N, C-alpha and C positions, 0 to 999 in steps of 0.2 A: 504494500500500500504506500509506504514512504517513497519507494522508487517512482511510482506513478505521480505522486504529488510533486516531487522534485522535477520530474520530466515535464509536467505541466507548467511549473514555475519557469523553467529554462525556456520552454517553447514560447510562453506568453511574453516574457521579458524581451527576448530577442525579436519576436514578431513585432512588438511595439517599437523597439529600437530601430528596426530596419525600415519601418514605414516612413517614406520621404527621405531616406538616407541616400547618400551619394551612391552606394553600391546598388541600391534598388534602381536608381537612374541608369547605372551602368548595365544592369540586367535588361532594362527596357530598351536601351540602345542596342545591345547585342541581339535582342530578339527581332530587331528590324533588319538584321544582317544575316542571321542564321536561323535554321529551323528551331521552333520552340523546344522540342525534345532535346536537341543538342545543347541548347543553352541551359535547360533545366539540369541535365546530367552533368554538364561542366561546372555549373554553380554548386551543385550538390557535392561533387568531388572536391572542389576547392574549399568549400565551407567545412567539410569533414577535416581537412588538413589544417586549416587556420584555427578552427575551434579546438582541435587536439592540442595545438600549441597553447591556446588560451587556458584550457583546463590544467595543463602541465604547469604553467606559470601560477595559476591559482593554488594548485597543490603545494608548490614550493613556498608561496607566500603564507599559506595556511599553516605550514610546519614552522615557519620562521617567526611569525608574529602572533601575539595574543589574540584570541577570538574577539574580545571586546573592541580592540582597536581596528580589527579587520571589519567588524560590523559597522563601526562608525565611519570608516573610510569608504565602505561600499555605499552607505547611505548618502554621504556627501557626494560621491561620484554619481549616484543616480540623480541628485539635484543638479549637478553640472550637466549630465546628459539631457535633463529636461530643458535647461537653458540652451544647450547646443541644438536640440531639436527645434526649439522656437526660432532660433537664428536661421536654421535651415542649411541644407547642403546643396551645392550646385556642381554640375560637371564642369571641370576646368577644360581648357583646350587640350591639355595633355591627356586627361581622362577620355575625351572624345577621340583623340588620336589612337589611344590604346584600344578602345572599343572598335574602332574602324580598321585596325591593323589586320592585315591578312598575310603577315610574314610567315606564319606557321601554316602549312598546308591544311592540317586538320582543324576543322571548326571546333571540335571538342577540346583539343589541346589549346587552341587560341582562347576559348572561353575560360578554361581552367586557369591559364596563365594570367589573363587580364583580371579575372575576378580575385585570384589569390593575391596579386599585387595590390589591387584596389582595397582589399579587406584588411591588409596588414596595418595595424595601428588605428583602424577605424572604430567608430563608436560601438558597433556591435561586437567587435573583438574585445574591447575594453569592458563592455557590459557582461560578456561571457566570463571574463576574469572576475568581475565583481560578484556575479552569481556563484561562480565556482568556488570562491573563498568561503561561501556559506554552506554549501551542500557537497555531497559526494560527486566526484568527477564524472562518473559514467552517465547518470541520468542528465546531468547538466550538459555534457557533450552531445548526447543524442537529442535532448530537447532544444538546445540552442541551434543545432543544425536543422532540426525540423522547423523551428520558428523562422529561421532565415530562409529556408527553401519555400515555405508557405508564403511568406511576404514577397519573395522574389517571383514566385509563380504568378502572383497577381500582376506584377510588373511585366513579366514575360507575356502573359495573355494580352494585356493592354498594348504592349509594344508590338506584338504580332498582329493584333486585330485593328487597333486604332492608330498606333504610331504616335500617340499623344501622352502627355503626363497625367498622372492622377491629380485631382484637385488638391494641390500641395498644402495650402494653408489649413484646410480642415484636417487633413491627416497630421500635419505638424502639431496643431493644437491638441488633438486627441492624444497623440503620443506623448507630448510634453506633460499633459495633465497626469497621465499614468506614471511617468517618471517622477514627477514631483510628489505624488501620493506615496509611491514605493520608497522614494528617498527620504521623505519625512518620517515614515514609520521606522525605517532602518536606522536613521540618524538618532531618533528618539531612543530606540533600543540600545544603540551603541553608547550613547551618553549615559543611560541608566547603568549599563554594564561597567563602564569605566568608573563611574561614581561609586560603585559598590566596593 
């Protein structure tokens, strides 16, 4: 039962983090150039790899730092992610170039490479680390990957069918509110634990 709860937490947190994120825009852009299934498989593979790195970092941090401080840091980071989400992400010219690149013959490998690089140090990678410091790595890894793939599947479908962006401001506001709520709860718990 705990595994399923953590899986749901990881899925939900990363789904929200990915909505309106730069990598979701990359997924949409890639879907205008490659078959949707190729983009989805490439993104899934890249996400498994990046989020494996994230949960590894989270495990190392979890062993090195006291739980109270990790909870406080995770809460503050979610508040920062909320502000980051409100500010919004846009594709830079470099991101557009990467998404349009056809240097690698295989569409699958191109999508994997572009998405892996775009995801390194991104908000969703950092959010996975934050969630991973709180829970067991396996359900966080699987859940964060699932949340990312679900959010990007929406972008892929829209990119393939419409070739247009999601209504960004509404998505940003909803995601920011979710981050602020989770961040406030985790920060409060962290402050209580540190004070004890």
